[in-house]
Every structure is written in structure tokens, then in C-alpha cells.
PAKOLZA-209276 format. One record per residue (C-alpha): residue number from 1; chain; x, y, z. Coordinates in nm, 4 decimals. Layout:
BEGIN
NODE   i ch        X        Y        Z
NODE NUM  A        X        Y        Z
...
//
This chain:
BEGIN
NODE   i ch        X        Y        Z
NODE   1  A   0.0000   0.0000   0.0000
NODE   2  A   0.1285   0.3439  -0.0957
NODE   3  A   0.2015   0.5913   0.1790
NODE   4  A   0.0424   0.9361   0.1743
NODE   5  A   0.3753   1.0860   0.0503
NODE   6  A   0.3981   0.8307  -0.2350
NODE   7  A   0.0415   0.9070  -0.3384
NODE   8  A   0.1144   1.2801  -0.3495
NODE   9  A   0.4292   1.2217  -0.5588
NODE  10  A   0.2375   1.0019  -0.8015
NODE  11  A  -0.0381   1.2649  -0.8361
NODE  12  A   0.2217   1.5405  -0.8924
NODE  13  A   0.3953   1.3321  -1.1613
NODE  14  A   0.0629   1.2730  -1.3408
NODE  15  A  -0.0222   1.6457  -1.3392
NODE  16  A   0.3204   1.7381  -1.4802
NODE  17  A   0.2799   1.4798  -1.7567
NODE  18  A  -0.0606   1.6204  -1.8550
NODE  19  A   0.0718   1.9770  -1.8657
NODE  20  A   0.3591   1.8742  -2.0887
NODE  21  A   0.1434   1.6818  -2.3386
NODE  22  A   0.0536   1.8657  -2.6631
NODE  23  A  -0.3052   1.9814  -2.6863
NODE  24  A  -0.5308   1.7861  -2.9206
NODE  25  A  -0.6646   1.9998  -3.2090
NODE  26  A  -1.0297   2.0888  -3.1925
NODE  27  A  -1.2533   1.9413  -3.4637
NODE  28  A  -1.2929   2.2023  -3.7356
NODE  29  A  -1.6339   2.2830  -3.8702
NODE  30  A  -1.6977   2.3208  -4.2398
NODE  31  A  -1.7671   2.6927  -4.2039
NODE  32  A  -1.4441   2.7854  -4.0287
NODE  33  A  -1.2057   2.5386  -4.1906
NODE  34  A  -1.2923   2.6057  -4.5503
NODE  35  A  -1.3547   2.2347  -4.6117
NODE  36  A  -1.6797   2.1677  -4.7924
NODE  37  A  -1.9233   1.9492  -4.6064
NODE  38  A  -1.8947   1.5906  -4.7199
NODE  39  A  -1.5541   1.6386  -4.8892
NODE  40  A  -1.2436   1.4577  -4.7678
NODE  41  A  -0.9449   1.6700  -4.6681
NODE  42  A  -0.7014   1.3991  -4.7808
NODE  43  A  -0.5194   1.3739  -4.4479
NODE  44  A  -0.1881   1.1930  -4.4088
NODE  45  A  -0.3098   0.8673  -4.5610
NODE  46  A  -0.2335   0.9868  -4.9118
NODE  47  A  -0.5888   0.9150  -5.0275
NODE  48  A  -0.7135   1.1643  -5.2889
NODE  49  A  -0.9789   1.4132  -5.1908
NODE  50  A  -1.3321   1.3374  -5.3069
NODE  51  A  -1.4335   1.5560  -5.6016
NODE  52  A  -1.6755   1.8369  -5.5267
NODE  53  A  -2.0006   1.7844  -5.7190
NODE  54  A  -2.0924   2.0956  -5.9137
NODE  55  A  -2.4690   2.1423  -5.9347
NODE  56  A  -2.7088   2.4274  -5.9813
NODE  57  A  -2.9490   2.5632  -5.7221
NODE  58  A  -3.3024   2.4423  -5.7862
NODE  59  A  -3.5874   2.6944  -5.8017
NODE  60  A  -3.9362   2.5453  -5.7592
NODE  61  A  -4.2347   2.7318  -5.9073
NODE  62  A  -4.5772   2.6120  -5.7905
NODE  63  A  -4.9025   2.6122  -5.9825
NODE  64  A  -5.2380   2.7909  -5.9790
NODE  65  A  -5.4034   2.8415  -5.6394
NODE  66  A  -5.1090   2.6735  -5.4674
NODE  67  A  -4.8094   2.7786  -5.2591
NODE  68  A  -4.4472   2.6673  -5.2000
NODE  69  A  -4.5642   2.4034  -4.9537
NODE  70  A  -4.6536   2.1684  -5.2398
NODE  71  A  -4.2837   2.0928  -5.2938
NODE  72  A  -4.2285   1.9194  -4.9590
NODE  73  A  -4.1978   1.5666  -5.0987
NODE  74  A  -3.9636   1.6526  -5.3870
NODE  75  A  -3.7493   1.8730  -5.1625
NODE  76  A  -3.7089   1.5810  -4.9200
NODE  77  A  -3.6064   1.3522  -5.2056
NODE  78  A  -3.3474   1.6020  -5.3277
NODE  79  A  -3.2092   1.6413  -4.9755
NODE  80  A  -3.1763   1.2640  -4.9602
NODE  81  A  -2.9787   1.2884  -5.2843
NODE  82  A  -2.7323   1.5255  -5.1182
NODE  83  A  -2.8787   1.8695  -5.1858
NODE  84  A  -2.8509   2.1167  -4.8995
NODE  85  A  -3.1358   2.3458  -4.7984
NODE  86  A  -2.9165   2.6322  -4.9198
NODE  87  A  -2.9446   2.4884  -5.2743
NODE  88  A  -3.3254   2.4585  -5.2799
NODE  89  A  -3.5491   2.7611  -5.3330
NODE  90  A  -3.9249   2.8034  -5.3732
NODE  91  A  -4.0719   3.1010  -5.5589
NODE  92  A  -4.4026   3.2064  -5.4039
NODE  93  A  -4.6355   3.4365  -5.5957
NODE  94  A  -4.9944   3.5522  -5.6537
NODE  95  A  -5.1281   3.3034  -5.9076
NODE  96  A  -5.4080   3.5304  -6.0296
NODE  97  A  -5.1831   3.7707  -6.2180
NODE  98  A  -5.0585   3.7909  -6.5743
NODE  99  A  -4.7814   3.5560  -6.6879
NODE 100  A  -4.6173   3.7965  -6.9311
NODE 101  A  -4.6876   4.1343  -6.7719
NODE 102  A  -4.6188   4.0596  -6.4050
NODE 103  A  -4.5115   3.7124  -6.2990
NODE 104  A  -4.2216   3.6365  -6.5342
NODE 105  A  -4.0555   3.9630  -6.4304
NODE 106  A  -4.0926   3.8789  -6.0634
NODE 107  A  -3.9468   3.5363  -6.1259
NODE 108  A  -3.6526   3.6973  -6.3070
NODE 109  A  -3.5806   3.9123  -6.0024
NODE 110  A  -3.6056   3.6074  -5.7760
NODE 111  A  -3.3642   3.4037  -5.9891
NODE 112  A  -3.1185   3.6956  -5.9880
NODE 113  A  -3.1398   3.7005  -5.6080
NODE 114  A  -3.0757   3.3246  -5.5892
NODE 115  A  -2.7743   3.3560  -5.8175
NODE 116  A  -2.6300   3.6407  -5.6103
NODE 117  A  -2.6864   3.4503  -5.2858
NODE 118  A  -2.5345   3.1243  -5.4084
NODE 119  A  -2.2755   3.2561  -5.6544
NODE 120  A  -2.4168   3.0195  -5.9174
NODE 121  A  -2.4051   3.1163  -6.2832
NODE 122  A  -2.7244   2.9217  -6.3631
NODE 123  A  -3.0188   2.7581  -6.1906
NODE 124  A  -3.2471   2.4633  -6.2639
NODE 125  A  -3.6214   2.5417  -6.2757
NODE 126  A  -3.8838   2.2869  -6.1678
NODE 127  A  -4.2432   2.3979  -6.2270
NODE 128  A  -4.5857   2.2484  -6.1675
NODE 129  A  -4.8977   2.3269  -6.3710
NODE 130  A  -4.9444   2.7046  -6.4249
NODE 131  A  -4.5863   2.7614  -6.3060
NODE 132  A  -4.4758   2.6028  -6.6334
NODE 133  A  -4.6095   2.9013  -6.8292
NODE 134  A  -4.4468   3.1512  -6.5917
NODE 135  A  -4.1078   2.9830  -6.6184
NODE 136  A  -4.1299   2.9321  -6.9955
NODE 137  A  -4.2054   3.2992  -7.0522
NODE 138  A  -3.9113   3.3976  -6.8346
NODE 139  A  -3.6795   3.1702  -7.0338
NODE 140  A  -3.8105   3.2579  -7.3822
NODE 141  A  -3.9003   3.6257  -7.3539
NODE 142  A  -3.7776   3.7426  -7.0136
NODE 143  A  -3.4040   3.7104  -7.0634
NODE 144  A  -3.3745   3.3938  -6.8566
NODE 145  A  -3.2200   3.1564  -7.1117
NODE 146  A  -2.8550   3.2367  -7.0195
NODE 147  A  -2.9292   3.1766  -6.6504
NODE 148  A  -3.1208   2.8474  -6.6720
NODE 149  A  -2.9553   2.5138  -6.7452
NODE 150  A  -3.2496   2.2746  -6.6982
NODE 151  A  -3.6234   2.3355  -6.7091
NODE 152  A  -3.8754   2.0792  -6.5819
NODE 153  A  -4.2542   2.0915  -6.6218
NODE 154  A  -4.4839   1.8685  -6.4178
NODE 155  A  -4.8366   1.8632  -6.5658
NODE 156  A  -4.7962   2.2037  -6.7293
NODE 157  A  -5.0696   2.3461  -6.9565
NODE 158  A  -4.8032   2.4158  -7.2164
NODE 159  A  -5.0516   2.4188  -7.5048
NODE 160  A  -5.3382   2.5423  -7.2903
NODE 161  A  -5.6145   2.3570  -7.1106
NODE 162  A  -5.9883   2.3804  -7.1725
NODE 163  A  -6.0617   2.3579  -6.7984
NODE 164  A  -5.9239   2.7120  -6.7630
NODE 165  A  -6.2355   2.8476  -6.9371
NODE 166  A  -6.4216   2.7823  -6.6099
NODE 167  A  -6.2495   3.0803  -6.4458
NODE 168  A  -6.1287   3.2809  -6.7467
NODE 169  A  -6.4098   3.5352  -6.7234
NODE 170  A  -6.2754   3.6918  -6.4019
NODE 171  A  -5.9173   3.5634  -6.3644
NODE 172  A  -5.6189   3.6708  -6.5768
NODE 173  A  -5.4122   3.3606  -6.5010
NODE 174  A  -5.6989   3.1395  -6.6182
NODE 175  A  -5.7220   3.3389  -6.9407
NODE 176  A  -5.3476   3.2851  -6.9886
NODE 177  A  -5.3983   2.9082  -6.9577
NODE 178  A  -5.6779   2.8797  -7.2156
NODE 179  A  -5.5934   2.7200  -7.5529
NODE 180  A  -5.4972   2.9867  -7.8051
NODE 181  A  -5.4404   3.2591  -7.5442
NODE 182  A  -5.1826   3.5297  -7.6080
NODE 183  A  -4.9424   3.3568  -7.3683
NODE 184  A  -4.9882   3.0039  -7.5050
NODE 185  A  -4.9758   3.1175  -7.8681
NODE 186  A  -4.6521   3.3119  -7.8241
NODE 187  A  -4.4801   3.0451  -7.6156
NODE 188  A  -4.5472   2.7868  -7.8860
NODE 189  A  -4.4639   3.0045  -8.1843
NODE 190  A  -4.1338   2.9156  -8.3503
NODE 191  A  -3.8999   2.7190  -8.1245
NODE 192  A  -4.0904   2.5718  -7.8291
NODE 193  A  -3.7676   2.4929  -7.6409
NODE 194  A  -3.5316   2.7811  -7.7245
NODE 195  A  -3.1723   2.8438  -7.6237
NODE 196  A  -2.9176   2.6096  -7.4714
NODE 197  A  -3.1608   2.5202  -7.1920
NODE 198  A  -3.2408   2.1501  -7.1519
NODE 199  A  -3.6139   2.0816  -7.1259
NODE 200  A  -3.8140   1.7962  -6.9714
NODE 201  A  -4.1862   1.7410  -6.9188
NODE 202  A  -4.3775   1.4813  -6.7173
NODE 203  A  -4.7432   1.4188  -6.8038
NODE 204  A  -5.0337   1.1952  -6.7068
NODE 205  A  -5.2767   1.0356  -6.9499
NODE 206  A  -5.5689   1.0896  -6.7106
NODE 207  A  -5.4968   1.4371  -6.5715
NODE 208  A  -5.8294   1.5902  -6.4682
NODE 209  A  -5.6979   1.9478  -6.4962
NODE 210  A  -5.4944   1.9401  -6.8172
NODE 211  A  -5.7224   1.8844  -7.1169
NODE 212  A  -5.6153   1.7492  -7.3566
NODE 213  A  -5.3549   1.5393  -7.1739
NODE 214  A  -5.0978   1.5878  -7.4486
NODE 215  A  -5.0903   1.9621  -7.3828
NODE 216  A  -4.7861   1.9034  -7.1632
NODE 217  A  -4.5162   1.7623  -7.3989
NODE 218  A  -4.3054   2.0028  -7.6025
NODE 219  A  -4.1091   1.9595  -7.9226
NODE 220  A  -3.7412   1.9433  -7.8313
NODE 221  A  -3.7994   1.8345  -7.4696
NODE 222  A  -3.7546   1.4994  -7.2978
NODE 223  A  -4.1233   1.4093  -7.2577
NODE 224  A  -4.2012   1.1385  -7.0015
NODE 225  A  -4.5466   0.9821  -6.9499
NODE 226  A  -4.6049   0.8904  -6.5860
NODE 227  A  -4.9156   0.6738  -6.6278
NODE 228  A  -5.2564   0.7482  -6.4845
NODE 229  A  -5.2059   1.0084  -6.2121
NODE 230  A  -5.4239   1.2942  -6.0978
NODE 231  A  -5.2932   1.6447  -6.1555
NODE 232  A  -5.1495   1.7059  -5.8092
NODE 233  A  -5.0375   1.3453  -5.7568
NODE 234  A  -4.7321   1.4073  -5.9766
NODE 235  A  -4.5932   1.6167  -5.6905
NODE 236  A  -4.5639   1.3186  -5.4561
NODE 237  A  -4.5239   1.0287  -5.6978
NODE 238  A  -4.2005   0.8339  -5.6386
NODE 239  A  -4.1291   0.7350  -6.0024
NODE 240  A  -4.1943   1.0929  -6.1158
NODE 241  A  -3.9585   1.2218  -5.8471
NODE 242  A  -3.6951   0.9717  -5.9574
NODE 243  A  -3.7314   1.0904  -6.3161
NODE 244  A  -3.6980   1.4551  -6.2200
NODE 245  A  -3.3913   1.3887  -6.0078
NODE 246  A  -3.2293   1.1831  -6.2817
NODE 247  A  -3.2838   1.4670  -6.5272
NODE 248  A  -3.1306   1.7178  -6.2841
NODE 249  A  -2.8254   1.4943  -6.2552
NODE 250  A  -2.7887   1.4520  -6.6305
//
């Protein structure tokens, strides 16, 4: 058994050893160390650093009488694919206003803000229903083509829909969605998919809102039928989500 003096000497020796030991470095966070989240720093093992995946911010544009909340399912799927919240943006707007006179300009300002915030040269646009007309006008006539790399339309009334006549008498957005409207006619005149933008549409053959069903596909786009889904069901459909995410990766 150690005496009291031996115990004190042992304790003193331990304290001196701890004081002399080099301090362990604190774990650096991504923000302060300059290392991107998810990327390897290489270390002393000689292993190469993982390449940083370059991708565009995604801007979601909802449809008529909706709001940014409709994108919850697709946003979750993109986060599972590795997107950060700082790369996903939802444009909210009054869906009863004019596509060409009001909404495309507001979208242009929003995209400019996203590009400034993220430092990205271009964005990818994902639109549902009426949002397809807003985003198309921005790309074709609103100066957006240089700033958009991929454009996706889910159940968009790209050639108009006869169901819009039900509210066209009092609502400008409904008038814009009718077949042969000023907006639809101009969007489909000449090149339907202009510029270096890559276009994709997803459409249902039993969409209760888009009539006729083949109003969605565009010449020059990757047009994908999703089977028999209701208009809003495309927003939460797993195969449709997989198709959208594959297109964004392409």
C-alpha cells in the first residue's frame, strides 16, 4: 500500500505529464475550416480528396391556387440525394396575375437574387402546372435563357387547357392558360424549347386538370409519361420524383 507521501508524488507526476502533453486539435467545422461538407481533406493517408459535385441551385415554381408548400416531398427527395437546404429555393407568388406582364418579371428578379446569394451562374427550374407558363415565358421572352440550365414541367398546360375556361371570365391567369391565349400562342410560336436550356416534361394520361392530356409535352424536350395520375399526384409520386432527379443529374 502506498504511503500518503507516495500518493502525493504520483499525483504530482501525473499532473506534470498532462501539462507537458501537446493539446489535441479541436474538430474544425466546415464553415471555419474552408472544407466543404462531405468532402475529404485527404489527411496523411495519401488518399485523394473526393471531387466536389458541381450542381445548380433548384428553383421550384408552384401552380395555380397553390403555394411553396406543395414541394415538400420533392425537396425531401433532393435532400436525400445530397442537396442542402441552401441549394433549394421556392418562388411564391400571386397566381391570379398575368404571366407575361407581371409574374415572369418577378421570377426573373427572384432568380437573380438566388444567383447572387449562391454565386451560381445558372439555376435549374422545376415547375408544376401554371408555373410552367411563368417559367417558360421567363426563359423565352424574359431574358432567362442564359441563366437556366435545366427546365422541368410537371403537368404544365403548355398548349393550354380547356378547364381554364371555367375561371377565365374573371381571372387573368386562367385566361393565360386557355388554348390559343396570347401567352400560349406566343410560347409555342417558332422554337418551343429555345436556347441552350435543356427541357423535360412529365405528363399523365388521365390528368383531370390538363385537357387534352398531351398539352404538356413540347417539341425538343424529354417528354415522359407517368401513367394514370391525378394532376397534383405528380408532386408526390415516387417514379416521377426519380425521373426529375435523374434529369437534374444529367
